[in-house]
N, C-alpha and C positions, 0 to 999 in steps of 0.2 A: 248533412243530407247528401252532399257530393260523395262522401265516403260510402254511404249506404247504397246509393245508386250504382256506383262503380263496382262494389262488392257483389250486389245482386245480379248485375249484368254478367259479370265474370263467372259466377257460379252457374247461371243458366247455360252459358256457353260450355262450361267444363263438363256438364253431363253428357254432351254430345261428342266432345273432343277427347275425353280421357282414354278411350280405347286406342286411338291413334298415338297417344302419349306413351302407352304401354308398349306398343309395337316399335315406336321410335327408340325407346330406352333399350329394348332387346337388340335391335339392329345396330345400335351404336356400341354395344358391348360385345357383339359377335366378332370373334377373331382379334380380341384385344392384344395389341403388341405382337401380332403375328403377320407375316407377309402373306399376300394373296396366294392361294394355292397350298398353304401350309396349315389350314384348319378346315374342319368340317363346316359346311354352310347349312345351318339349320333353318335360317330364314332367308329365302331366295329373293323375296320382294314383299311389299306390304300385304298383298292378297294372300300369298302363301304363308306369311307370318301370322296373319289373322286366323287362317285355317289351323295352323300348327298350335297356336295358343288355345283356341277353342277346343281342339281335339284333346290336347294333353291336360289343360287346366280347367276345361269347361267354359261355357259362355261367360260366366262370372269372372273368369280369369282375365277377360278383356277390360274389366273395371277394377283391376287391382290398384291399390293406392288411391282410390277415389276420395276417401275421407280426408287424408292430408292434402290431396290435390285441391279439394274444395276449400279447405282451410287456407291453403296458400293463395288461392284466388281471392278470398275475402281480404286477406292482409295485403298482398302485393298489389292487386288491381284496385282494391278499395282506396289505398293510398295513392296509387299511380293516377287513376282516373279522377279521383277527388282533387288532388293537387293540380293536375293538368287543367281541369275545368276552372279552377280558381285563377290559374295563370291566364287562361283565355278570357275569362270575365274581367280580369283586371285591365285588359287592353295593352299590357306590356309588350306583347309580341304582335299586336295588330298593326296593319298598314292603313294608309289613308283610304283605300278602296274597300276596306272591311276584310280583306284576306289576311292570312297570317304570314309573318315574316319567316322566310326559309331558315335562316340561322337561329332565330328565336325559337322556332318550332323544334328544331333538332336538339338544341341545348335544353329546352324545357322537358322534352320527351325523355332525354337521357337522364337528366337530373332526377325527375320523379321516379323513373324506373329503377335507378340505383338505390334510392331510399327504400322503395317498396320491396325490392329483391333482397336487400340485406336484412330487413326486419323479418321477412318471411322465410329466410334461409333454413331454419330448423325444420319447417314443414316440407320444404323442397328436399331436404336430406332424407327424411323418413319416406316421403313419396317415392324417391328414387330407389331406396332399399326395397320397399314393398313391390314396386313394379318390376324389379329385376328378378324377384323370387319366382321360381318356376319348377315344374316337374323335372326330375333328373334328365329325362330324355330330350328336353329342349332348353336346359339351363345354360346360360352364358354369363360370364362375369362372376364376380364374387357373390356368394349366396350368404346372406346375413341370418336367415332362418328366424326372423321375427314372427311372433304370433299375431301381431296386429299393431295398430297405431300406438296404443298405450304401452304395449310391451316394447316397441321400438324406442320410444322416448325414454322409458325406464332403463332399458339396457344401455343405451348410449350415455345417459346421465350417470349411471352407476359406474361404468367402466372408464369414461373419459371426463366426467364432471360436466357442469353446466356449459362450459366453454366448448365442449365437444359437440354440442348441438349446432354450433356455428362453424363446424369443420367444413371447409370448402366454400365458406361464404365469400371469400375473395374472388371466386370464379363467377359469382353473380354480378360483380361490377361490370366487367366487359360484356358478359352475356346479356344481362337484362338492360344495361345501358344502351348497347347497340340495337338490341331488339326493340326496346321501347321507342328509341329515337326514330328508327326506320319505320315502325308501325304508325306512330302518331303523325310523323311527317308525311309519309306517302298517303295515309288515309285523308288527312286534312287537305293536302295539295290536290289529290285526285278529285275530291268533292268540289274544290275551288275550280279546277279545270273543267269538269263536267258542267258545272253551273255557268261558268264564263262563256263556254262555247254553245250554250243552249241545248245540250244533250239531255241532261236530267237536272232537276232542281236539287239543291243541297238537302232538302227534307224528304226526298223520295227514297223508297227502299232500293230502287235500282242504283241510285248513287251510293248508298251504303254498301250494297253487294259488290259493285265494281271497285269501290274504294277498298273494301276489306280484302278481296281476292288479289288486288294489285299489291296491297301492303303485305299480304301473305307471301307472295312471290319474292318481294324484296327482303322481307325478314328472314325467310328460310335460307336465302343465298348469303346474306350478310352474317347471320347468327349461327349457322351450322357449325363452323369450326369451334366457336366458343361453347356451343351447346354440347358438342362431343366431349370437349375438355371438362366441362362441368359435370357431365354424367360420369365420366371415368373417375374424377377425383372424389365426387360425392360417394360413389359406390365402392371404391377400393377398400380392402380389408386393412387392418392395422396389426403391427407386431406388438410384442409385450411392452414396448416402450411408448406405444401410442403413435408410432410413425407409420406412414403409408407404406404398404407392401410394394407398391409399384411406382408411385410418384412422390417426389419431395414437394412439388408445388406446381404452379401453372406453367412456368417456363420449362421445367423438367418434363412435364406431361407433353407439351407441344413438341419438344425435341425428340422424345421417345416415339411418339406417334408418327412423326415425319420420317424418322430413321427406319422404323420397322414396317409401317403401313403405307408410307408415301403420302402425297397430297390427297389422294382419294380417301385416306383414313379420316380426314376432317369432314368428309361429306357422307359418311355412313349414315343411313337413315334419313337422307335429305328428302326423299319422297314422302316419308311418314311425317317429317316436320311440316312440309307444305300442306299435306292433306289434314294435318292437325291444325295448323295455324290459320289456313285459309278459312275453313268453316268456323273455327273458334273465333277468329277475328270478326267474321260476318255476324254470328250470333251475339258475340260480346258487344260489338259496336251498335248493332241494331237494337239490342236490349237497352244499351246505354242511351241511345237516341230516344227510344220510346219512353223509358222511365223518366228521362229529363223532361220530355214534353208533357208527360202525365203529371209530373210534379209541378211544372210551371203553370199548368192549367188548373189542377185541383188544389195544389198547395197554396197558390196565390189566392184562389177563391176562398179558401178557408181563412187565410190571413186577413182578407178584406172583410169577411163576415165578422171576424173577431175584433 
């Protein structure tokens, strides 16, 4: 049931946040391996990016990659929230006063995030390919020209084999591990602090909102460099030998981005990450809280009756 609750909450949030994910992907690929001032700026900021995508690709262009994005949320967050809830319920990371241990929270969040991210990597790969596809006038990064989610899976499996579906999966370890740890840690701790100082109770929507927006700020700052690297490696094209056209791996990608784009290159699309993660975290976590309360109330009533 923890898996179902986590998956349902994440999918509900994804419907609201996917447009920002599309804009984030485009902005991260803009000016790939080019110094500032040496490429055309198609997406000036998230507002202009939204307008450009809607104008060239239509309003539905803002929901590109939605199906694999929902699938990824089911797998990744179903596993992540489901396992994290079990860790919380076990009391392994609980302290005497009922709050969660800082170190335990970070380790648990990172661990469950890495597991979920690796299992869901094929869906993230296809999601990235589809979200990067755009009309020629606003296209950035490598264009894979998939016709849809099934076409993407078939093309990748046919040309690279089943293992090709996990190409770039190694980038999910630092990206999701750090993102998950920072999200679940700051969210849990923020709710603890708000409750401790008598501002809002842990069960209030205000506590969930402030906790989610705080965690979104921390996640976007900590995860942005790894998110950029993941997007670049997942989206790059391959040569006839199945090797990446631009990057050999994570370390090579980091070196090339820093050398050509500078430190700023790792924070491309930061605003889109925050405005995606902030609302996504809020809706995700508030749905998670609500569904857990609903299950605890009605699920236990059904169990008692039976």
